[in-house]
N, C-alpha and C positions, 0 to 999 in steps of 0.2 A: 451480381451485375456489375458492369463497368461504370466508371464515373459518368461517362457520356450517356449511358442508358438511364442512370439515376437522374441526371440533370434534365433529361427529356421528359421524365415523369413528374418531377416536382419543380417548383420555382425556388428561387434563392431565399425567399421568406420562410417557406416551409423547411428548407434545409437548415437555415439558421435556428429555427425553433427546435429541430431534432438535435442540433449541436448543443444548444443551451440545456435541453432536457438531459442529454448524455453527461454534460458536465456536473449536473446535480445528482444523477442516479445512473452510473455506468451500467451497461449491459453487455452481454456477449462474453468473449474470452477474458476480458479484464475482470469481470465479476466472477467468473468461474475460477480464475487464478486466485482471487481473494478468498473464495470459499474453500478451495483446496488448501491454501496457506493456513487458514484458521484451523482446519482439521489437523493438518500436519503439525503445527505448532502445539496444539493441545496434546496430541499423542506424544510428541517429543518431550514436552515439559512434564507429562505424567511419568515418563520413563527415565528422566535424567536424574543425576545426583543433586544433592543440595547445593553444591558449589557451582559457580558460574552464573552467568546471566540467564534469565529465561529467554526461550526462543520467541520470536515474533513472527506473525504471518509473512511479513516481507522476506524473512530469511529463507522461505521456501517458494518464493514467487520469482519466476525467471526474468521479468523485465521491470523490476522496481528500481527506482533511483535511490541509491544509498546516500543517506545524509552524512555529510562530512562535518565533523566537529572541529572547532578551532581549539587552540590550547586554552583560551579563556573559558570556553564552554566546558572543557574537561575539568578545569580547576573549580568552576562553580559547582559542577555535579559532585565532585569529591568533597568540597566543603559542605554541601547540603547533607551528604551521607555521614560525615563526621558529626555534624550537629544533631542528626537524628539518633546516632549511636550513644550520645551522652545523656 
């Protein structure tokens, strides 16, 4: 339905409630993309070699925002990896 049809059927309070509910528990294509991403990551990780990072569901999701790491983030991650190796 169009936005105009939606607004003719519910008031702003109900719309706000649905928006709040969606922010807690997404439904629709976003949830389907996550489910497919989990399955794809599981299959890919089961069939990949031992080298390289494990795949994440977001690697297979079309509209996910990629997290950008700063140089200090990378150094902190590397330092924690070196400490775990000792």
